[in-house]
N, C-alpha and C positions, 0 to 999 in steps of 0.2 A: 425419451428425453433424458432421464437420469442414468440410463444405461451407458450412455456414451462417455468415453474416458475424458473428453474435454469438458464435459459438464461437471464431472467430479473434480477436475483440476480447478475450474472456476469456483466451484462451491467451497473447496478447501481454501482457495485464495480469499474468498469472502470471510470465512471464519477467522483466518489469520489476520485479516485487516481489522475485523471487529475486536479481536484480542489486543492488537496493537493500539487501537484507538482508546482502549480503556486503561491500559497499563502505563506506568511511567517509562520514559525513554532513558533517563539518566539523572545524575545528581551533580550539583556544583558544590563541592566540599571546600569550605574556606581554609586558607592556609594557616590561619591562627585559630583562636577559639571562636566558636560560633556554631550555628545550626545550618545544616546543608539546605540548599534550595533544590527543589525537584522539578525536572523538566517533563511536562506532559505534552501531548499533542495539542491540547487546548491552550496551554500557557505554562509559565514558570511560577510555581508556588513557593513563596519564601517562608521563612520561619514563623512570621506572624500570621500566616494564612492568607495573605494578599496574593492575588494572581495577576501577573503581567501577561497580557494577551498578545504578546509579540509572536508567539508560536501558533496562534489560532489558524493561520492558513494551512498548517499541517493537518489539523482535524478536518478542515473543509476539503482538502485534497483527498484524504482517506474516505470521507463520507461520500463524496462524488464517485470515487472509485468503487465503493461498495455498491452503490446504486447502479452504476454502469455495469458491473459484473453480474449482478442479479438480472438486469435487463438483457445482457448478452446470453445468459442461460435461457431466458424465455424466448430468445430469437433462434431456437434450434433449427427451425425450418428454413431460415434464410442464412445459409452458411457463409456467404461472402460478406454479408453485413455483420455477422457475428465475428468474423476475422478482423474486420475494420474496428469493431468495438474493442477487441483484444489489443489492437495496436494503440488505440486511444488510452486504454487502461495502462498499458506499459509506459506510455509517455507520462501519464499522471504519476506513476510510481517513481520514475526518474526525476520528475519535477519535485516530488516530495523530498527526495534525497538532496537535490540541489538547494531547496529552501532550508532544509535542516543544516546543511553545511554553511549556508549564508547566515543563519541565525547564530550558529556556534562561532563563526569568525567575526561577524560585525554587529549582530543584533543584541548581544548580551553584554551588559556592563557589570558582570559579577566577577569579583576577584576570587580565584580559587582554582582548584583542579576539577576537571570534568571526568566523571566516571560514568561511562555509558553502560546501559543494561543490554541484555540479549535482545530485548524488544526492538531495538533499533535495527536489527538484522531481519526482522519479520517481513518488512516490505520487499526486501530482496528475494526472500523465499516466495512471496506472492507474485513478484515479477517473473521469476523462473516458472512458476506454475501457470501463469497467464501465457507465457511464451510457449509452453508445452501444449496448452489448450489451443492456441492459434495453430500450432503445427498439426494437431489432431483435426482441427476444422478443415484445414487445407488438404489433409490426407483424405478426409471424407469426400470433399468436393472433387478431388482427383479420381476417387473410386467411382463416384456417381457419373462423372463424365466418361470414364472408361466403359461403364456398363451401358450408357446411352450409345456409345460408338459401336458396341458389339451388336446391339439390336438392329 
């Protein structure tokens, strides 16, 4: 199970998603004097410590994606189902980015400049790893079918 390259890709994608879930995505720096607000996956934390949960679907999407990827790793004997789970996981990563863009354009009423952290790029890395895992699953399925044809 763990020897397959697609399992390693999915495992690294899970680790990257967990790291992204815990670290801040960016900061809203006010143009004048003031303290910056920090954007997390769970919400936006302002200077007083209050959290606006407008970004909480980001954490839900990542949590579901983590669970889905772990479940896909466990389904190593059902290769086509594992490939479908990878497609669903990729769709969730794309939805995560779509909602992040929606929040940044329409959902936040904070005046100031946005400074994104590197952590906002981590779901893209996980998306690429999930794509590579799906490609490896399909290659394994193709190899198994060719072996059955030879017998």
